[in-house]
N, C-alpha and C positions, 0 to 999 in steps of 0.2 A: 288513169294513173291512181295507183293503190296506196294505201296509206295506210303501215300497220303500228298498230299503237301496243306498246307491251306495259303492261302494268306490273309493275314492281312494288312488292309488301313493304312500307317502311315502318318501321316501328320507333316510337319516342316513348323516353320511360321519364317519369317525374322522381326528383330525388330532393328531399326535402332539405332545402340549405341551411337548417339548423342542425342538422346530423353531418355537415361537411365539416371538417378540422378546421378553424381559421387561419392556422398555419401547420406544416408538416411536424412532425417531432422533432426534438432540438438535437442535432448531432454535434459533433467534434468543432467546436472553433479552429483547429489546429491539429495536425497530428505530424508524428517524425517517427523515422525508424533508425534505429541502432544508434542510441543517446547516452553519451555521458555528462553528466552535470556535476559540476562542482559549487556548492554552496559553502560561502565564506562567512563568519563570524567578526564583527567588528569590536575592538579590545579597546574601548573609549579611554580607557586611564593610562595605556600604552601607545595610544595613536597609531595601532598594526591591527593587521586583520590575520586570523587563521583560518584554516579548511576545517569546516565543520562536519560536510558529508558529501559523498562522493557517490554519485547513484549513476548504476549502468543499468541500460533495459534495450530489448530488440526493439519495445513499440513504446510509444507515451502519446497520448490525445488529452487535449484540454478541453473542457464540457464546461461550460456557464450555467448554473442554476441560481435562480433568483441572485442572493447577495454573496454568493461564492463561486470561485473559480476551482476546479476540482482537475488534477492529472492523474490521469487513471494509466499505469505502468504495468505494462503486460511481457511476460516472458516469452517467447515462442521456441526458440532453440534452445536459450539458457533462461536460469531464473533471472528476476531481478535482483540485483545487488547492490546493497547498499553501505557502505562505511560510512561508520559513527567514529568522529574524530574526538577526544578530549578537550578540555582546555589548552593544552600544550599543542595541539595539534597532531599528536600522535591516535593510530587507530584503536580506538577501546573495545569494539566489538564490529562484525559484520554481519549484516542479516539478508537473509535469501527466502525469495519466495516466489508463487508463480505471478501473484499480483500486487501489487502497491496503489494505493490510492492516498492522494496528498490533497486535504482540503484547507486551501490555502487561509481562508477569514479565521479559521480555527486553529492555525497551525498544529495540524494534527494527521500522522498517517496511521493509515490502517495496512496491514501486510497479510496474505491469505493464502492459502493453498502450499502446504507443505512448506511452512515457515521454519527455519532453522537460524538461531544466532548462534554466533562463535564468539567469544571475549578473547582478547589478548594475554588471559590467563587460563585456558583452556576451560573454560566453562562453557556448555553447550546446551540450549534450550530448543525443543522440538513442539510444535501446536501447528494447529491448522488456522488459527486467528490469531493477530496480535495487535494492538493500538499502541501508539506511542504517541504522547502528547509533548511536542516542542519545549513549550514553555516548563513543565515542570520535569522534564527528563524523565518520565516513567513511563515503562511496559505495564499494558494491563492486559487481561483476557478474563472471560468467564467462562471457557472452555478449558478441556482437559489439556494438561502442560508437563512435560518432564525437563528436567535440569539435571543435567550430567555433571560431573566434577572428577577429579581424580579420587576424591575420598568416598563421595555418595551418588546415589541417584533418586533423587526425590521427584514425584508427580503426585496429581491431583488436578481438581477442578477449581480454576479461579486462581489468579495471581495478580500481583501489583511488585514489579520488581525497578529499581535502579536500571538505567539504560546499558551498563557494564555488566549486570548481574552481579554487583558487589554485595547488595544486599537484595532479598525477597522476600516476600509471604506467599504463601500456596494455602488457597483453601482446600478441604476434603485433601488431605494428602496421604501419601505414601511413602515411607524413606527406605532404603537399603543404605548400610552404614557401611565401610570397611574399616575394621579395628585392625591396628598394626599389632602382631603377634609376640 
């Protein structure tokens, strides 16, 4: 009887346990496709509520970071659309952007990627990045912005404006004004 022994080389590697992450990087806790969200605001004096925002997006994921829940809304085939309603419930402005992030604990939205805001009175704002604070209802950016109305085109770097663009302040600005002749 002949017994053949085959030796197969075996290799072991040592990995320092301190270099292995304790957990995988956080991912979304939830995700959804083709979402339409209606957010209402209570009117305590009239014991009623009215629509405040209507958000339509191709994709949304919820990510938990420390003390904040963040909704990341992403346009894929279409831009994310946010209808902003005034206190009477009428649409005062529509925001479109490729990405919108909502920071729940701060009640703050950040829109980025070809941001366009169109108001009900035909004012149009264009920028690459806009922040909207729900508490004070103000739009802000430190980037280039252009606002077009029927009488003027104003542009500059930096902005603080009412959410319906009824008033705005632009830093380092340039304006083109149409005068009636």
